[in-house]
C-alpha positions in Angstrom: 114.2 -214.0 -64.6 115.5 -210.5 -64.2 118.8 -209.8 -62.7 118.6 -207.4 -59.9 121.7 -205.3 -59.2 123.2 -206.0 -55.9 124.4 -203.2 -53.8 127.9 -203.8 -52.5 128.4 -201.6 -49.5 131.7 -201.8 -48.0 131.6 -201.5 -44.3 134.1 -199.0 -42.9 135.6 -199.4 -39.6 134.1 -197.2 -37.0 135.9 -194.0 -36.3 137.9 -193.9 -33.2 136.3 -192.0 -30.4 138.0 -188.8 -29.5 138.9 -188.9 -25.9 141.2 -186.8 -23.9 143.8 -189.6 -23.8 143.8 -189.8 -27.6 144.9 -186.2 -27.7 147.1 -186.0 -24.6 149.1 -189.2 -25.2 150.5 -188.5 -28.6 151.2 -184.8 -27.8 153.0 -185.7 -24.6 154.8 -188.5 -26.5 156.1 -186.0 -29.0 157.2 -183.4 -26.4 158.8 -185.9 -24.0 160.0 -189.2 -25.5 158.2 -192.1 -23.8 155.8 -189.9 -21.8 152.8 -190.9 -23.9 153.4 -194.5 -22.8 154.0 -193.5 -19.2 150.7 -191.7 -19.0 149.0 -194.9 -20.2 150.9 -197.0 -17.6 153.1 -198.8 -20.2 156.2 -198.4 -18.0 158.6 -200.7 -19.7 157.8 -199.6 -23.3 157.9 -195.9 -22.2 161.3 -196.4 -20.5 162.8 -198.2 -23.5 161.6 -195.5 -25.9 162.7 -192.7 -23.7 166.2 -194.2 -23.3 166.5 -195.0 -27.0 165.5 -191.6 -28.2 167.4 -189.5 -25.6 170.6 -191.6 -26.0 170.5 -191.5 -29.8 169.9 -187.7 -29.7 172.7 -187.0 -27.2 175.1 -189.4 -29.0 174.4 -187.5 -32.2 175.2 -184.2 -30.5 178.3 -185.7 -28.9 179.5 -186.6 -32.4 179.0 -183.0 -33.4 175.9 -183.7 -35.5 173.9 -180.9 -37.0 170.4 -180.0 -35.8 168.6 -178.5 -38.7 166.6 -175.3 -38.5 163.6 -174.4 -40.6 164.8 -173.7 -44.1 162.7 -173.2 -47.3 165.7 -173.9 -49.5 166.9 -177.5 -50.2 164.4 -180.3 -50.1 166.8 -182.6 -48.1 167.3 -179.9 -45.5 163.5 -179.6 -45.1 163.2 -183.3 -44.6 166.1 -183.3 -42.1 164.4 -180.4 -40.2 161.1 -182.4 -40.0 162.9 -185.5 -38.7 164.9 -183.4 -36.2 161.7 -181.7 -35.1 160.3 -185.1 -34.3 162.4 -185.2 -31.2 160.1 -182.6 -29.7 161.4 -181.2 -26.4 164.9 -182.3 -27.2 164.8 -180.3 -30.4 163.5 -177.2 -28.6 166.1 -177.6 -25.8 168.9 -177.9 -28.4 167.7 -174.8 -30.2 167.6 -172.8 -27.0 171.0 -174.0 -25.9 172.4 -173.5 -29.5 173.6 -177.1 -29.7 174.2 -178.8 -33.0 174.4 -175.5 -34.9 177.8 -176.1 -36.3 178.6 -177.2 -39.9 179.5 -180.8 -40.6 183.2 -180.8 -41.1 184.2 -184.5 -40.5 182.8 -188.0 -40.9 181.7 -188.6 -37.4 179.6 -185.4 -37.5 177.7 -186.8 -40.5 177.0 -190.0 -38.4 175.9 -187.8 -35.6 173.5 -185.9 -37.8 172.0 -189.3 -38.8 171.6 -190.3 -35.2 169.7 -187.1 -34.5 167.4 -187.7 -37.5 166.7 -191.3 -36.6 165.9 -190.3 -33.0 163.3 -187.9 -34.3 161.7 -190.5 -36.6 161.7 -193.0 -33.7 159.9 -190.5 -31.5 157.3 -189.9 -34.2 156.7 -193.6 -34.4 156.4 -193.8 -30.6 153.8 -191.0 -30.6 151.8 -192.8 -33.2 152.1 -196.0 -31.1 150.9 -194.1 -28.0 147.9 -192.8 -30.0 147.0 -196.3 -31.2 147.1 -197.6 -27.6 145.0 -194.6 -26.4 142.2 -195.4 -29.0 142.3 -199.1 -28.2 143.6 -200.2 -31.5 146.6 -201.8 -29.9 147.3 -203.3 -26.5 
């Protein structure tokens, strides 16, 4: 009796088909918070995400939080810039209007900076969620 080697092929999940919705939904979700869900007719989820991200962003600005610009210096400032950039259109609007450019000078401003960063991270998560809905991985 000879032992025959068995081939163990691991089946990979099929790649998600590239559709126009799988490109448009996450891009729109990044640019306008909640819009990626609105396009896919997920009205309640889109409204909740839009309200959450916009209110957190504007509360952060109201507390005099800092909106970080691109900076190749400090690693923490680079990470803060990436999280702020996650707010998409709100970040672009704040840069155009020169909002959040002040230095952090008191404790509530530091909390405001954290609110802005968390709003950006939540918007990135919502864009990923919109993508997963668009490719049919999530209902």
